C-alpha positions in Angstrom: 73.2 -38.5 -96.6 70.9 -35.6 -97.2 72.2 -32.5 -95.5 72.4 -29.0 -96.8 75.8 -27.4 -96.8 76.2 -23.7 -97.4 77.9 -20.4 -96.5 75.5 -18.6 -94.1 75.2 -16.0 -91.5 72.6 -15.5 -88.7 70.1 -14.1 -91.2 71.2 -15.2 -94.7 72.3 -17.9 -96.9 74.4 -17.8 -100.1 73.2 -19.6 -103.1 74.7 -19.7 -106.6 73.3 -19.2 -110.1 74.9 -18.7 -113.5 73.6 -16.4 -116.4 74.6 -15.0 -119.6 76.5 -11.8 -119.0 73.5 -9.7 -120.1 71.5 -10.8 -117.0 74.3 -11.7 -114.6 76.1 -8.4 -115.1 73.1 -6.2 -114.6 71.9 -8.4 -111.6 75.4 -7.9 -109.8 75.5 -4.2 -110.7 71.9 -3.4 -109.5 71.4 -6.0 -106.7 68.2 -7.4 -108.5 67.3 -9.2 -111.5 66.8 -7.1 -114.7 63.7 -7.0 -116.5 65.0 -9.7 -119.0 65.1 -12.2 -116.3 62.0 -14.4 -116.6 59.7 -14.7 -113.7 57.8 -17.1 -115.6 60.4 -20.0 -115.7 61.5 -22.1 -113.0 64.9 -20.8 -111.5 67.3 -23.2 -109.8 69.4 -22.1 -106.8 72.3 -24.0 -105.3 73.8 -23.6 -102.0 77.0 -25.5 -103.1 79.8 -23.6 -104.9 81.4 -26.6 -106.4 78.0 -28.2 -107.5 77.6 -24.8 -109.3 81.0 -25.0 -110.9 80.0 -28.5 -112.1 76.9 -27.2 -113.5 78.2 -24.2 -115.4 81.7 -25.6 -116.1 83.5 -22.9 -114.1 81.4 -20.3 -115.9 82.7 -21.4 -119.3 79.5 -22.9 -120.6 77.6 -20.9 -123.1 74.9 -18.8 -121.3 76.4 -19.5 -117.9 79.3 -17.2 -118.2 78.6 -15.0 -115.2 78.6 -16.9 -112.0 76.6 -15.1 -109.2 76.7 -15.5 -105.3 73.2 -14.4 -104.2 72.6 -13.8 -100.5 69.1 -14.4 -99.6 67.2 -14.3 -96.3 67.2 -17.7 -94.3 63.5 -17.2 -93.7 62.9 -17.1 -97.4 65.1 -20.2 -98.0 63.4 -22.1 -95.4 59.9 -21.0 -96.6 60.9 -22.5 -100.0 62.0 -25.8 -98.4 58.8 -26.1 -96.3 56.7 -25.7 -99.6 58.8 -27.7 -101.8 58.1 -31.2 -103.4 60.8 -33.6 -104.5 61.2 -33.6 -108.2 60.9 -37.2 -108.6 58.5 -39.8 -107.2 59.4 -41.7 -103.9 56.6 -44.3 -103.0 57.3 -44.0 -99.2 56.8 -40.4 -99.4 54.1 -39.9 -102.0 51.9 -42.9 -101.7 51.2 -43.1 -105.4 52.2 -41.4 -108.6 49.0 -39.5 -109.0 49.4 -37.8 -105.4 53.0 -37.0 -106.2 52.1 -35.3 -109.5 49.3 -33.4 -107.7 51.7 -32.1 -105.1 54.5 -31.3 -107.7 51.9 -29.2 -109.7 50.9 -27.4 -106.6 54.3 -26.7 -105.0 56.1 -23.5 -105.7 59.4 -25.1 -105.1 61.1 -28.5 -106.1 64.1 -30.3 -104.7 66.6 -32.4 -106.3 69.6 -34.1 -104.4 72.5 -34.5 -106.8 76.0 -35.9 -106.1 78.2 -33.2 -104.4 81.4 -32.4 -106.3 85.0 -32.2 -105.4 87.7 -29.7 -106.9 87.9 -31.8 -110.0 84.1 -31.9 -110.3 84.1 -35.7 -109.6 81.0 -37.0 -107.8 81.2 -37.5 -104.0 79.4 -40.1 -102.0 77.0 -37.5 -100.5 74.3 -35.3 -101.9 74.0 -31.5 -102.6 70.7 -29.5 -102.8 69.2 -27.9 -105.7 66.2 -25.9 -105.2 63.8 -25.0 -108.0 61.6 -21.9 -107.6 58.4 -21.4 -109.5 55.4 -19.1 -109.4 54.9 -17.5 -105.9 58.4 -18.7 -104.9 60.1 -17.0 -107.8 58.5 -13.7 -107.0 59.3 -13.9 -103.5 62.8 -14.7 -104.4 63.2 -11.8 -106.7 61.3 -9.2 -104.8 61.7 -10.2 -101.1 64.4 -12.7 -100.2 67.4 -11.2 -102.0 69.8 -9.3 -99.7 72.7 -8.9 -102.1 74.1 -10.3 -105.4 77.9 -10.6 -106.1 79.5 -11.5 -109.4 81.9 -14.4 -108.4 83.1 -15.3 -111.9 86.7 -14.1 -111.0 86.6 -16.5 -107.9 85.4 -19.2 -110.2 88.2 -18.7 -112.7 90.8 -18.4 -109.9 89.8 -21.5 -108.2 89.7 -23.3 -111.6 93.1 -22.0 -112.6 94.7 -23.5 -109.4 92.9 -26.8 -110.0 94.3 -26.9 -113.7 97.8 -26.1 -112.3 97.7 -28.9 -110.0 97.5 -26.7 -106.8 94.4 -28.2 -105.0 95.6 -26.6 -101.6 95.5 -23.1 -103.1 92.3 -23.9 -105.0 90.7 -25.2 -101.6 91.8 -22.2 -99.8 89.8 -19.9 -102.1 86.5 -21.9 -101.6 83.5 -20.3 -99.8 83.4 -21.8 -96.3 80.3 -24.1 -96.5 79.1 -25.9 -93.4 76.0 -28.0 -92.5 73.1 -25.7 -92.5 71.0 -25.8 -89.2 67.5 -27.1 -89.8 65.4 -29.1 -87.4 65.7 -32.9 -88.5 62.1 -33.1 -89.5 62.5 -30.0 -91.8 63.8 -32.2 -94.6 61.7 -35.2 -93.9 59.3 -34.6 -96.8 62.3 -34.1 -99.2 64.5 -37.2 -98.6 64.6 -39.9 -101.2 
């Protein structure tokens, strides 16, 4: 099943990223990314808190010690989805590999669907969105879409602590409330595998 689940409000959606402290701490403090953050690289945002925990190892992986919750405009997020291409070739969507590669080169955003994770970071039978931003999308993300940035490393550590202590109910009670993100059914049709 391909459905985006996220914490969101009427105007914003929360996505997650993890960085080394030099970048993460400055971003949380200033509400924007510091000059050391590269606009030239693709940056991946994840609406799923637990998928981010899987990716960054609860903020314990080197270079990913600071976990950020980044609130961005829904308008920006949906722009990225509309302008995205799947990160892998799907014959029924792309026709042939040459056409897919052309679309991929031109697209300012990429989508990957990876298995969602549970509290023990085991794969679940449904998929979670990762959205890669490059070029124009990276600039718009950094300069226009960000509404706020919060360091949620303490939350990641608290949830992880309860998981390690065998307290799944206490861990689950701390999780951000993620629910299906409302999009027209055809909004993801070009992004399903």
